[in-house]
VOZAMAR-452119 format. One record per residue (C-alpha): residue number from 0; x, y, z negated; chain. Coordinates in steps of 0.001 Angstrom, whole numbers, always signed. Layout:
BEGIN
{seq->NUM | east->X | north->Y | up->Z | mol->A}
...
// end
This chain:
BEGIN
{seq->0 | east->-52 | north->-147 | up->-55 | mol->A}
{seq->1 | east->+1673 | north->+3434 | up->+909 | mol->A}
{seq->2 | east->-42 | north->+6242 | up->-940 | mol->A}
{seq->3 | east->+1316 | north->+10098 | up->-887 | mol->A}
{seq->4 | east->+135 | north->+12379 | up->-3332 | mol->A}
{seq->5 | east->+998 | north->+16353 | up->-2727 | mol->A}
{seq->6 | east->+225 | north->+18708 | up->-5613 | mol->A}
{seq->7 | east->+1171 | north->+22293 | up->-4887 | mol->A}
{seq->8 | east->+1747 | north->+25302 | up->-7276 | mol->A}
{seq->9 | east->-431 | north->+28575 | up->-6506 | mol->A}
{seq->10 | east->+1369 | north->+30571 | up->-4275 | mol->A}
{seq->11 | east->+984 | north->+34515 | up->-3708 | mol->A}
{seq->12 | east->+228 | north->+35443 | up->-380 | mol->A}
{seq->13 | east->+270 | north->+39064 | up->+1171 | mol->A}
{seq->14 | east->-3314 | north->+39354 | up->+2530 | mol->A}
{seq->15 | east->-4311 | north->+42832 | up->+4162 | mol->A}
{seq->16 | east->-7378 | north->+42439 | up->+6665 | mol->A}
{seq->17 | east->-6396 | north->+39053 | up->+8897 | mol->A}
{seq->18 | east->-4281 | north->+36707 | up->+6554 | mol->A}
{seq->19 | east->-985 | north->+34949 | up->+7373 | mol->A}
{seq->20 | east->-286 | north->+31418 | up->+5742 | mol->A}
{seq->21 | east->+2318 | north->+28588 | up->+6865 | mol->A}
{seq->22 | east->-842 | north->+26024 | up->+6422 | mol->A}
{seq->23 | east->-3416 | north->+27754 | up->+8746 | mol->A}
{seq->24 | east->-2597 | north->+28913 | up->+12845 | mol->A}
{seq->25 | east->-3661 | north->+32273 | up->+13703 | mol->A}
{seq->26 | east->-7283 | north->+32019 | up->+15022 | mol->A}
{seq->27 | east->-7617 | north->+33386 | up->+18832 | mol->A}
{seq->28 | east->-10020 | north->+33169 | up->+21575 | mol->A}
{seq->29 | east->-7087 | north->+32898 | up->+24617 | mol->A}
{seq->30 | east->-6553 | north->+29245 | up->+25636 | mol->A}
{seq->31 | east->-2577 | north->+30403 | up->+26046 | mol->A}
{seq->32 | east->-2153 | north->+31368 | up->+22373 | mol->A}
{seq->33 | east->-2638 | north->+27280 | up->+21654 | mol->A}
{seq->34 | east->+77 | north->+25179 | up->+22637 | mol->A}
{seq->35 | east->+64 | north->+21551 | up->+22546 | mol->A}
{seq->36 | east->+1212 | north->+20637 | up->+19123 | mol->A}
{seq->37 | east->+4399 | north->+18228 | up->+18889 | mol->A}
{seq->38 | east->+3527 | north->+16955 | up->+15365 | mol->A}
{seq->39 | east->+6107 | north->+18802 | up->+13453 | mol->A}
{seq->40 | east->+3967 | north->+21707 | up->+12879 | mol->A}
{seq->41 | east->+2724 | north->+22418 | up->+9085 | mol->A}
{seq->42 | east->-992 | north->+22033 | up->+10394 | mol->A}
{seq->43 | east->-439 | north->+18723 | up->+12603 | mol->A}
{seq->44 | east->+2375 | north->+16795 | up->+10642 | mol->A}
{seq->45 | east->+154 | north->+14189 | up->+8941 | mol->A}
{seq->46 | east->-1978 | north->+13858 | up->+12459 | mol->A}
{seq->47 | east->-946 | north->+11048 | up->+14947 | mol->A}
{seq->48 | east->-889 | north->+13477 | up->+17961 | mol->A}
{seq->49 | east->-859 | north->+11167 | up->+20838 | mol->A}
{seq->50 | east->-4526 | north->+9779 | up->+19793 | mol->A}
{seq->51 | east->-6226 | north->+13446 | up->+19974 | mol->A}
{seq->52 | east->-3859 | north->+14215 | up->+23184 | mol->A}
{seq->53 | east->-7006 | north->+13931 | up->+25531 | mol->A}
{seq->54 | east->-8756 | north->+16449 | up->+23924 | mol->A}
{seq->55 | east->-5956 | north->+18762 | up->+24747 | mol->A}
{seq->56 | east->-5821 | north->+18193 | up->+28476 | mol->A}
{seq->57 | east->-7420 | north->+20239 | up->+31058 | mol->A}
{seq->58 | east->-10025 | north->+18571 | up->+31687 | mol->A}
{seq->59 | east->-12627 | north->+18149 | up->+33361 | mol->A}
{seq->60 | east->-14933 | north->+18060 | up->+30263 | mol->A}
{seq->61 | east->-18635 | north->+17169 | up->+30327 | mol->A}
{seq->62 | east->-21360 | north->+17922 | up->+28277 | mol->A}
{seq->63 | east->-22285 | north->+15592 | up->+25557 | mol->A}
{seq->64 | east->-26065 | north->+14549 | up->+25160 | mol->A}
{seq->65 | east->-27945 | north->+16627 | up->+22352 | mol->A}
{seq->66 | east->-31644 | north->+16102 | up->+21260 | mol->A}
{seq->67 | east->-33165 | north->+18312 | up->+18638 | mol->A}
{seq->68 | east->-36082 | north->+17927 | up->+16097 | mol->A}
{seq->69 | east->-37098 | north->+21744 | up->+15265 | mol->A}
{seq->70 | east->-39683 | north->+22662 | up->+12786 | mol->A}
{seq->71 | east->-41555 | north->+25450 | up->+12610 | mol->A}
{seq->72 | east->-39678 | north->+28783 | up->+12035 | mol->A}
{seq->73 | east->-36640 | north->+27225 | up->+14284 | mol->A}
{seq->74 | east->-35779 | north->+28037 | up->+17724 | mol->A}
{seq->75 | east->-33487 | north->+26507 | up->+19947 | mol->A}
{seq->76 | east->-31775 | north->+27630 | up->+23509 | mol->A}
{seq->77 | east->-28771 | north->+27413 | up->+25580 | mol->A}
{seq->78 | east->-26607 | north->+30421 | up->+26393 | mol->A}
{seq->79 | east->-23325 | north->+31169 | up->+28329 | mol->A}
{seq->80 | east->-19889 | north->+31084 | up->+27178 | mol->A}
{seq->81 | east->-19511 | north->+35045 | up->+27046 | mol->A}
{seq->82 | east->-23059 | north->+35510 | up->+24670 | mol->A}
{seq->83 | east->-21318 | north->+32479 | up->+22424 | mol->A}
{seq->84 | east->-18304 | north->+34574 | up->+22218 | mol->A}
{seq->85 | east->-20083 | north->+37626 | up->+21403 | mol->A}
{seq->86 | east->-22041 | north->+35485 | up->+18497 | mol->A}
{seq->87 | east->-19255 | north->+33816 | up->+17309 | mol->A}
{seq->88 | east->-17270 | north->+34926 | up->+13798 | mol->A}
{seq->89 | east->-14415 | north->+32282 | up->+13934 | mol->A}
{seq->90 | east->-12125 | north->+32202 | up->+16461 | mol->A}
{seq->91 | east->-10623 | north->+28547 | up->+17598 | mol->A}
{seq->92 | east->-7882 | north->+27838 | up->+15354 | mol->A}
{seq->93 | east->-6105 | north->+25148 | up->+17547 | mol->A}
{seq->94 | east->-5913 | north->+23756 | up->+21044 | mol->A}
{seq->95 | east->-8845 | north->+21054 | up->+20410 | mol->A}
{seq->96 | east->-11482 | north->+24065 | up->+19407 | mol->A}
{seq->97 | east->-10118 | north->+26175 | up->+22276 | mol->A}
{seq->98 | east->-10908 | north->+23534 | up->+24744 | mol->A}
{seq->99 | east->-14251 | north->+22942 | up->+22748 | mol->A}
{seq->100 | east->-15472 | north->+26618 | up->+23599 | mol->A}
{seq->101 | east->-14634 | north->+26430 | up->+27402 | mol->A}
{seq->102 | east->-17958 | north->+24683 | up->+27993 | mol->A}
{seq->103 | east->-20243 | north->+26783 | up->+30161 | mol->A}
{seq->104 | east->-23015 | north->+26634 | up->+27633 | mol->A}
{seq->105 | east->-23381 | north->+26549 | up->+23894 | mol->A}
{seq->106 | east->-26319 | north->+25571 | up->+22290 | mol->A}
{seq->107 | east->-27964 | north->+28225 | up->+19523 | mol->A}
{seq->108 | east->-30355 | north->+27243 | up->+17006 | mol->A}
{seq->109 | east->-31956 | north->+30066 | up->+15240 | mol->A}
{seq->110 | east->-33642 | north->+29733 | up->+11561 | mol->A}
{seq->111 | east->-36276 | north->+32539 | up->+11499 | mol->A}
{seq->112 | east->-35879 | north->+35193 | up->+8472 | mol->A}
{seq->113 | east->-37809 | north->+34056 | up->+5466 | mol->A}
{seq->114 | east->-38755 | north->+31111 | up->+6770 | mol->A}
{seq->115 | east->-39051 | north->+28150 | up->+4347 | mol->A}
{seq->116 | east->-38688 | north->+24776 | up->+6243 | mol->A}
{seq->117 | east->-41112 | north->+22010 | up->+5252 | mol->A}
{seq->118 | east->-38900 | north->+19639 | up->+7149 | mol->A}
{seq->119 | east->-34900 | north->+19442 | up->+8097 | mol->A}
{seq->120 | east->-33538 | north->+20729 | up->+11404 | mol->A}
{seq->121 | east->-31948 | north->+17525 | up->+13121 | mol->A}
{seq->122 | east->-29582 | north->+17705 | up->+15933 | mol->A}
{seq->123 | east->-28273 | north->+14329 | up->+17440 | mol->A}
{seq->124 | east->-25186 | north->+14311 | up->+19604 | mol->A}
{seq->125 | east->-24886 | north->+10756 | up->+21287 | mol->A}
{seq->126 | east->-21649 | north->+10432 | up->+23155 | mol->A}
{seq->127 | east->-20700 | north->+8523 | up->+26181 | mol->A}
{seq->128 | east->-17403 | north->+7335 | up->+27112 | mol->A}
{seq->129 | east->-16398 | north->+10327 | up->+28630 | mol->A}
{seq->130 | east->-14521 | north->+13387 | up->+27809 | mol->A}
{seq->131 | east->-16982 | north->+16327 | up->+26528 | mol->A}
{seq->132 | east->-16688 | north->+19891 | up->+24798 | mol->A}
{seq->133 | east->-19357 | north->+21367 | up->+23069 | mol->A}
{seq->134 | east->-20073 | north->+24474 | up->+21360 | mol->A}
{seq->135 | east->-22762 | north->+25216 | up->+18672 | mol->A}
{seq->136 | east->-24063 | north->+28311 | up->+16743 | mol->A}
{seq->137 | east->-26509 | north->+27985 | up->+14226 | mol->A}
{seq->138 | east->-27857 | north->+30966 | up->+12366 | mol->A}
{seq->139 | east->-29960 | north->+31385 | up->+9197 | mol->A}
{seq->140 | east->-31995 | north->+34531 | up->+8664 | mol->A}
{seq->141 | east->-31917 | north->+36174 | up->+5191 | mol->A}
{seq->142 | east->-33772 | north->+34846 | up->+2791 | mol->A}
{seq->143 | east->-34632 | north->+31504 | up->+4613 | mol->A}
{seq->144 | east->-34564 | north->+28020 | up->+3425 | mol->A}
{seq->145 | east->-33322 | north->+25483 | up->+5504 | mol->A}
{seq->146 | east->-31617 | north->+21875 | up->+5643 | mol->A}
{seq->147 | east->-29769 | north->+20947 | up->+9093 | mol->A}
{seq->148 | east->-28590 | north->+17698 | up->+9796 | mol->A}
{seq->149 | east->-26141 | north->+17123 | up->+12621 | mol->A}
{seq->150 | east->-25240 | north->+13582 | up->+13678 | mol->A}
{seq->151 | east->-22921 | north->+12091 | up->+15686 | mol->A}
{seq->152 | east->-23150 | north->+8713 | up->+17356 | mol->A}
{seq->153 | east->-22350 | north->+6646 | up->+20317 | mol->A}
{seq->154 | east->-18595 | north->+6597 | up->+21743 | mol->A}
{seq->155 | east->-16797 | north->+9798 | up->+22925 | mol->A}
{seq->156 | east->-13729 | north->+11758 | up->+23321 | mol->A}
{seq->157 | east->-15177 | north->+15011 | up->+21826 | mol->A}
{seq->158 | east->-13612 | north->+18792 | up->+21421 | mol->A}
{seq->159 | east->-16407 | north->+20408 | up->+19183 | mol->A}
{seq->160 | east->-16979 | north->+23748 | up->+17609 | mol->A}
{seq->161 | east->-19848 | north->+24334 | up->+15139 | mol->A}
{seq->162 | east->-20383 | north->+27540 | up->+13428 | mol->A}
{seq->163 | east->-23314 | north->+28073 | up->+10861 | mol->A}
{seq->164 | east->-23914 | north->+32143 | up->+9902 | mol->A}
{seq->165 | east->-26173 | north->+32100 | up->+6836 | mol->A}
{seq->166 | east->-27415 | north->+35296 | up->+6389 | mol->A}
{seq->167 | east->-28300 | north->+37389 | up->+2762 | mol->A}
{seq->168 | east->-29987 | north->+35197 | up->-105 | mol->A}
{seq->169 | east->-30721 | north->+32362 | up->+2141 | mol->A}
{seq->170 | east->-30699 | north->+28720 | up->+695 | mol->A}
{seq->171 | east->-29166 | north->+26129 | up->+3360 | mol->A}
{seq->172 | east->-27752 | north->+22633 | up->+3263 | mol->A}
{seq->173 | east->-25874 | north->+21637 | up->+6119 | mol->A}
{seq->174 | east->-25362 | north->+17603 | up->+6451 | mol->A}
{seq->175 | east->-23130 | north->+16479 | up->+9062 | mol->A}
{seq->176 | east->-22590 | north->+12620 | up->+9836 | mol->A}
{seq->177 | east->-19870 | north->+11234 | up->+11765 | mol->A}
{seq->178 | east->-20847 | north->+7991 | up->+12720 | mol->A}
{seq->179 | east->-19124 | north->+7134 | up->+15714 | mol->A}
{seq->180 | east->-18427 | north->+3803 | up->+17640 | mol->A}
{seq->181 | east->-15083 | north->+1946 | up->+18152 | mol->A}
{seq->182 | east->-13279 | north->+3841 | up->+20503 | mol->A}
{seq->183 | east->-14506 | north->+7538 | up->+19531 | mol->A}
{seq->184 | east->-12037 | north->+10670 | up->+19492 | mol->A}
{seq->185 | east->-13310 | north->+13631 | up->+18039 | mol->A}
{seq->186 | east->-11548 | north->+16807 | up->+17119 | mol->A}
{seq->187 | east->-13598 | north->+19760 | up->+15893 | mol->A}
{seq->188 | east->-13778 | north->+23031 | up->+13872 | mol->A}
{seq->189 | east->-16469 | north->+23490 | up->+11763 | mol->A}
{seq->190 | east->-16993 | north->+27182 | up->+10341 | mol->A}
{seq->191 | east->-19244 | north->+28630 | up->+7937 | mol->A}
{seq->192 | east->-20112 | north->+32269 | up->+6903 | mol->A}
{seq->193 | east->-21921 | north->+32756 | up->+3585 | mol->A}
{seq->194 | east->-23933 | north->+36331 | up->+3327 | mol->A}
{seq->195 | east->-24490 | north->+38254 | up->+187 | mol->A}
{seq->196 | east->-26052 | north->+36104 | up->-2679 | mol->A}
{seq->197 | east->-26735 | north->+33248 | up->-187 | mol->A}
{seq->198 | east->-26055 | north->+29875 | up->-1494 | mol->A}
{seq->199 | east->-24967 | north->+26768 | up->+1158 | mol->A}
{seq->200 | east->-24288 | north->+23480 | up->+24 | mol->A}
{seq->201 | east->-22062 | north->+21488 | up->+3012 | mol->A}
{seq->202 | east->-21887 | north->+17949 | up->+3229 | mol->A}
{seq->203 | east->-19613 | north->+16315 | up->+5452 | mol->A}
{seq->204 | east->-19679 | north->+12148 | up->+6011 | mol->A}
{seq->205 | east->-17343 | north->+10481 | up->+8257 | mol->A}
{seq->206 | east->-18561 | north->+6984 | up->+7962 | mol->A}
{seq->207 | east->-18237 | north->+5355 | up->+11727 | mol->A}
{seq->208 | east->-15255 | north->+4237 | up->+13776 | mol->A}
{seq->209 | east->-12954 | north->+5822 | up->+15766 | mol->A}
{seq->210 | east->-10640 | north->+8728 | up->+15215 | mol->A}
{seq->211 | east->-11645 | north->+12157 | up->+14088 | mol->A}
{seq->212 | east->-9935 | north->+15165 | up->+12836 | mol->A}
{seq->213 | east->-11956 | north->+18162 | up->+11713 | mol->A}
{seq->214 | east->-10973 | north->+21795 | up->+10548 | mol->A}
{seq->215 | east->-13435 | north->+23159 | up->+8319 | mol->A}
{seq->216 | east->-13145 | north->+26712 | up->+7415 | mol->A}
{seq->217 | east->-15763 | north->+28949 | up->+5027 | mol->A}
{seq->218 | east->-16039 | north->+32441 | up->+4714 | mol->A}
{seq->219 | east->-18010 | north->+35113 | up->+2840 | mol->A}
{seq->220 | east->-19945 | north->+37808 | up->+4464 | mol->A}
{seq->221 | east->-20561 | north->+39708 | up->+1133 | mol->A}
{seq->222 | east->-20297 | north->+39215 | up->-2709 | mol->A}
{seq->223 | east->-22338 | north->+36687 | up->-4922 | mol->A}
{seq->224 | east->-22268 | north->+33889 | up->-2274 | mol->A}
{seq->225 | east->-21977 | north->+30547 | up->-3554 | mol->A}
{seq->226 | east->-20668 | north->+27398 | up->-1957 | mol->A}
{seq->227 | east->-20459 | north->+23344 | up->-2891 | mol->A}
{seq->228 | east->-18855 | north->+21622 | up->-776 | mol->A}
{seq->229 | east->-18908 | north->+17666 | up->-757 | mol->A}
{seq->230 | east->-17624 | north->+14815 | up->+1604 | mol->A}
{seq->231 | east->-16931 | north->+11581 | up->+1764 | mol->A}
{seq->232 | east->-15072 | north->+9485 | up->+4250 | mol->A}
{seq->233 | east->-14502 | north->+5867 | up->+4801 | mol->A}
{seq->234 | east->-11743 | north->+4571 | up->+6778 | mol->A}
{seq->235 | east->-10503 | north->+1105 | up->+8302 | mol->A}
{seq->236 | east->-7586 | north->-479 | up->+9633 | mol->A}
{seq->237 | east->-6036 | north->+1393 | up->+11979 | mol->A}
{seq->238 | east->-8378 | north->+4306 | up->+11883 | mol->A}
{seq->239 | east->-7122 | north->+7966 | up->+11225 | mol->A}
{seq->240 | east->-9710 | north->+10357 | up->+9566 | mol->A}
{seq->241 | east->-8614 | north->+13817 | up->+8544 | mol->A}
{seq->242 | east->-10421 | north->+16685 | up->+7010 | mol->A}
{seq->243 | east->-8681 | north->+20338 | up->+6729 | mol->A}
{seq->244 | east->-10614 | north->+22834 | up->+4676 | mol->A}
{seq->245 | east->-9890 | north->+26391 | up->+4050 | mol->A}
{seq->246 | east->-12395 | north->+28537 | up->+1744 | mol->A}
{seq->247 | east->-11484 | north->+32201 | up->+2312 | mol->A}
{seq->248 | east->-12682 | north->+33986 | up->-861 | mol->A}
{seq->249 | east->-12541 | north->+37706 | up->+1165 | mol->A}
{seq->250 | east->-15224 | north->+39040 | up->-1180 | mol->A}
{seq->251 | east->-15653 | north->+39531 | up->-4859 | mol->A}
{seq->252 | east->-18146 | north->+37539 | up->-7180 | mol->A}
{seq->253 | east->-18056 | north->+34300 | up->-4942 | mol->A}
{seq->254 | east->-18117 | north->+30578 | up->-5965 | mol->A}
{seq->255 | east->-16528 | north->+27589 | up->-4302 | mol->A}
{seq->256 | east->-16891 | north->+24290 | up->-5745 | mol->A}
{seq->257 | east->-15187 | north->+21459 | up->-3221 | mol->A}
{seq->258 | east->-15366 | north->+17525 | up->-4022 | mol->A}
{seq->259 | east->-14329 | north->+14904 | up->-1242 | mol->A}
{seq->260 | east->-13908 | north->+11294 | up->-1853 | mol->A}
{seq->261 | east->-12464 | north->+8609 | up->+510 | mol->A}
{seq->262 | east->-12191 | north->+4940 | up->+322 | mol->A}
{seq->263 | east->-9730 | north->+2839 | up->+2668 | mol->A}
{seq->264 | east->-9145 | north->-752 | up->+3702 | mol->A}
{seq->265 | east->-6591 | north->-2560 | up->+6156 | mol->A}
{seq->266 | east->-3387 | north->-2232 | up->+7495 | mol->A}
{seq->267 | east->-2823 | north->+1233 | up->+8979 | mol->A}
{seq->268 | east->-5698 | north->+2683 | up->+7430 | mol->A}
{seq->269 | east->-4952 | north->+6234 | up->+7151 | mol->A}
{seq->270 | east->-6942 | north->+9619 | up->+5781 | mol->A}
{seq->271 | east->-5580 | north->+13086 | up->+5464 | mol->A}
{seq->272 | east->-7245 | north->+15559 | up->+3363 | mol->A}
{seq->273 | east->-5999 | north->+19216 | up->+3097 | mol->A}
{seq->274 | east->-7798 | north->+21662 | up->+896 | mol->A}
{seq->275 | east->-6703 | north->+25337 | up->+504 | mol->A}
{seq->276 | east->-8510 | north->+28083 | up->-1526 | mol->A}
{seq->277 | east->-7307 | north->+31471 | up->-546 | mol->A}
{seq->278 | east->-8195 | north->+34586 | up->-2880 | mol->A}
{seq->279 | east->-7604 | north->+37583 | up->-1444 | mol->A}
{seq->280 | east->-6581 | north->+41048 | up->-3368 | mol->A}
{seq->281 | east->-10489 | north->+42277 | up->-3062 | mol->A}
{seq->282 | east->-11583 | north->+39099 | up->-4259 | mol->A}
{seq->283 | east->-12160 | north->+39941 | up->-8090 | mol->A}
{seq->284 | east->-14530 | north->+37761 | up->-10612 | mol->A}
{seq->285 | east->-14479 | north->+34603 | up->-8202 | mol->A}
{seq->286 | east->-14504 | north->+30765 | up->-9416 | mol->A}
{seq->287 | east->-13068 | north->+28066 | up->-7269 | mol->A}
{seq->288 | east->-12261 | north->+24642 | up->-8071 | mol->A}
{seq->289 | east->-11407 | north->+21834 | up->-5365 | mol->A}
{seq->290 | east->-11077 | north->+17853 | up->-5698 | mol->A}
{seq->291 | east->-10023 | north->+15167 | up->-3726 | mol->A}
{seq->292 | east->-9946 | north->+11389 | up->-4652 | mol->A}
{seq->293 | east->-9183 | north->+8032 | up->-2668 | mol->A}
{seq->294 | east->-9506 | north->+4367 | up->-3578 | mol->A}
{seq->295 | east->-7356 | north->+2472 | up->-1849 | mol->A}
{seq->296 | east->-9390 | north->-867 | up->-1635 | mol->A}
{seq->297 | east->-6700 | north->-3032 | up->-51 | mol->A}
{seq->298 | east->-2875 | north->-2867 | up->+808 | mol->A}
{seq->299 | east->-1589 | north->-1315 | up->+3812 | mol->A}
{seq->300 | east->-3521 | north->+1943 | up->+3673 | mol->A}
{seq->301 | east->-1937 | north->+5704 | up->+3307 | mol->A}
{seq->302 | east->-3826 | north->+8495 | up->+1816 | mol->A}
{seq->303 | east->-2284 | north->+11872 | up->+2383 | mol->A}
{seq->304 | east->-4019 | north->+14564 | up->-291 | mol->A}
{seq->305 | east->-2628 | north->+18136 | up->-581 | mol->A}
{seq->306 | east->-4933 | north->+20786 | up->-2501 | mol->A}
{seq->307 | east->-3626 | north->+24349 | up->-2143 | mol->A}
{seq->308 | east->-4164 | north->+27783 | up->-4169 | mol->A}
{seq->309 | east->-3152 | north->+30907 | up->-2323 | mol->A}
{seq->310 | east->-3887 | north->+34061 | up->-4676 | mol->A}
{seq->311 | east->-3326 | north->+37695 | up->-4276 | mol->A}
{seq->312 | east->-4959 | north->+38964 | up->-7521 | mol->A}
{seq->313 | east->-5344 | north->+37314 | up->-11053 | mol->A}
{seq->314 | east->-8792 | north->+39007 | up->-11986 | mol->A}
{seq->315 | east->-10808 | north->+35825 | up->-11479 | mol->A}
{seq->316 | east->-12936 | north->+33808 | up->-13527 | mol->A}
{seq->317 | east->-11128 | north->+30509 | up->-12759 | mol->A}
{seq->318 | east->-9366 | north->+28588 | up->-9971 | mol->A}
{seq->319 | east->-8330 | north->+25126 | up->-9825 | mol->A}
{seq->320 | east->-7199 | north->+22299 | up->-8144 | mol->A}
{seq->321 | east->-6840 | north->+18209 | up->-8486 | mol->A}
{seq->322 | east->-6062 | north->+14993 | up->-6161 | mol->A}
{seq->323 | east->-5773 | north->+11590 | up->-6872 | mol->A}
{seq->324 | east->-4856 | north->+8176 | up->-5039 | mol->A}
{seq->325 | east->-4730 | north->+4807 | up->-6313 | mol->A}
{seq->326 | east->-6906 | north->+1147 | up->-7040 | mol->A}
{seq->327 | east->-9288 | north->+970 | up->-9529 | mol->A}
{seq->328 | east->-9243 | north->+2852 | up->-12978 | mol->A}
{seq->329 | east->-7939 | north->+355 | up->-15465 | mol->A}
{seq->330 | east->-9791 | north->+2254 | up->-18505 | mol->A}
{seq->331 | east->-13232 | north->+1643 | up->-16358 | mol->A}
{seq->332 | east->-12487 | north->-1728 | up->-15601 | mol->A}
{seq->333 | east->-11615 | north->-2703 | up->-19138 | mol->A}
{seq->334 | east->-14565 | north->-1301 | up->-20473 | mol->A}
{seq->335 | east->-17188 | north->-3272 | up->-18236 | mol->A}
{seq->336 | east->-14738 | north->-6289 | up->-18777 | mol->A}
{seq->337 | east->-15201 | north->-5913 | up->-22454 | mol->A}
{seq->338 | east->-19036 | north->-5886 | up->-22057 | mol->A}
{seq->339 | east->-19166 | north->-9221 | up->-20385 | mol->A}
{seq->340 | east->-19315 | north->-8152 | up->-16828 | mol->A}
{seq->341 | east->-17524 | north->-10223 | up->-14364 | mol->A}
{seq->342 | east->-14378 | north->-8616 | up->-12961 | mol->A}
{seq->343 | east->-15893 | north->-9092 | up->-9561 | mol->A}
{seq->344 | east->-19070 | north->-7385 | up->-10427 | mol->A}
{seq->345 | east->-16985 | north->-5017 | up->-12624 | mol->A}
{seq->346 | east->-14876 | north->-3536 | up->-9604 | mol->A}
{seq->347 | east->-17909 | north->-3142 | up->-7056 | mol->A}
{seq->348 | east->-19720 | north->-914 | up->-9851 | mol->A}
{seq->349 | east->-16578 | north->+1360 | up->-10023 | mol->A}
{seq->350 | east->-16612 | north->+1868 | up->-6521 | mol->A}
{seq->351 | east->-20398 | north->+1933 | up->-5858 | mol->A}
{seq->352 | east->-20523 | north->+4731 | up->-8876 | mol->A}
{seq->353 | east->-17590 | north->+6677 | up->-7437 | mol->A}
{seq->354 | east->-19776 | north->+7369 | up->-4132 | mol->A}
{seq->355 | east->-23546 | north->+7244 | up->-5297 | mol->A}
{seq->356 | east->-22537 | north->+10312 | up->-7616 | mol->A}
{seq->357 | east->-21793 | north->+12129 | up->-4358 | mol->A}
{seq->358 | east->-24654 | north->+10396 | up->-2049 | mol->A}
{seq->359 | east->-27454 | north->+11229 | up->-4448 | mol->A}
{seq->360 | east->-27154 | north->+14891 | up->-3988 | mol->A}
{seq->361 | east->-27897 | north->+14992 | up->-623 | mol->A}
{seq->362 | east->-31784 | north->+14819 | up->-1269 | mol->A}
{seq->363 | east->-32785 | north->+13160 | up->+2194 | mol->A}
{seq->364 | east->-33913 | north->+9656 | up->+1767 | mol->A}
{seq->365 | east->-33200 | north->+8351 | up->+5426 | mol->A}
{seq->366 | east->-29392 | north->+9977 | up->+5281 | mol->A}
{seq->367 | east->-28748 | north->+8458 | up->+1535 | mol->A}
{seq->368 | east->-29835 | north->+5530 | up->+2878 | mol->A}
{seq->369 | east->-27724 | north->+5508 | up->+6008 | mol->A}
{seq->370 | east->-24604 | north->+6329 | up->+3618 | mol->A}
{seq->371 | east->-25125 | north->+3337 | up->+1280 | mol->A}
{seq->372 | east->-25426 | north->+1017 | up->+4442 | mol->A}
{seq->373 | east->-22358 | north->+2300 | up->+5355 | mol->A}
{seq->374 | east->-20911 | north->+1769 | up->+1946 | mol->A}
{seq->375 | east->-21908 | north->-1845 | up->+1684 | mol->A}
{seq->376 | east->-20525 | north->-2372 | up->+5137 | mol->A}
{seq->377 | east->-17095 | north->-964 | up->+4201 | mol->A}
{seq->378 | east->-17304 | north->-3313 | up->+1046 | mol->A}
{seq->379 | east->-18381 | north->-6485 | up->+2638 | mol->A}
{seq->380 | east->-15389 | north->-8134 | up->+3330 | mol->A}
{seq->381 | east->-12739 | north->-6880 | up->+209 | mol->A}
{seq->382 | east->-11459 | north->-9627 | up->-1666 | mol->A}
{seq->383 | east->-11879 | north->-9499 | up->-5395 | mol->A}
{seq->384 | east->-15118 | north->-7527 | up->-4959 | mol->A}
{seq->385 | east->-18603 | north->-8610 | up->-5366 | mol->A}
{seq->386 | east->-20337 | north->-8695 | up->-1783 | mol->A}
{seq->387 | east->-23690 | north->-8202 | up->-3586 | mol->A}
{seq->388 | east->-24890 | north->-4389 | up->-4055 | mol->A}
{seq->389 | east->-25251 | north->-3580 | up->-7587 | mol->A}
{seq->390 | east->-26212 | north->-271 | up->-7894 | mol->A}
{seq->391 | east->-29246 | north->+1714 | up->-6356 | mol->A}
{seq->392 | east->-29535 | north->+5394 | up->-5962 | mol->A}
{seq->393 | east->-31762 | north->+5393 | up->-8459 | mol->A}
{seq->394 | east->-29543 | north->+4109 | up->-11187 | mol->A}
{seq->395 | east->-27392 | north->+7000 | up->-10486 | mol->A}
{seq->396 | east->-30058 | north->+9962 | up->-11442 | mol->A}
// end
């Protein structure tokens, strides 16, 4: 079993308007500003670049199939690339995202101001075995309440860019499920902008096959914004799953709580989680905490976990981070065994509790059931582990 855990100390950076950080390249709409990575760059050094090279070619890039389910108060339309650029708040940060916005059309989904949706917005992309580019912009009007579900299925080599703009006082859940089939390659940039006093809960689940590399960026459009960012990922033999996060506290009195958890099994399984909370000089009275936990279910896995804090002011409520990678918690295992639970069942209980603690927070039964099913599939072939599910979501409530 190969495990890499890196903890970094808070680092002071100079921030004025746009920021400079060794962890993040400079965003740009100019395709020529994004070069093909060699793997030696800081933001690519954990990535098997060759696997994602198809997403950096000159194309041609096709359009991925998209279907939507829109409740009352939501509209959807296609716009041209120029209009999408005008609406965008976060330029591409790497060549994959820059290729994604080369698509001739973008999908714009708009939730009306003050709308309280009685059903989730469901967006399903179904990839075929071809090279595709996708740019999607979702806007949520002021004081609206909405749940947005983005599901990705099929087999595709997809370069994607998704932007979610949440206006003042809105309450939004954004749930994204990568459930790709074997052979898929997906690179993407997900950006969220949180308005004044808005509350956003983001949930990322990477549960399928194929290789996935996601750059997830959050910024604030005013004070009082709150972010609860959750994620789970399951990584199997020879699969690469990477989540690279930035939370930019660019306004005062903002909050971010980040919790990502992963399970790895099989030779060559590789996960990467890079977290970064940037606290600018003007971001006084903020509170942030990020954590990443990885369970190594078999030998031969590798998890790279790097939490970071970049701080320019000490006038904050709190800032912290943590990272852990390993097998089973010895204290938990001892506690369960001491109460007469067989070791195989005890191990199963620990893993189920580890993930159901996150899954139960989603609030959509159909999505929760899909993730529990994926968890059961992940655990089905593990030795020294009960193959019968022991907990239900209700047990975790």
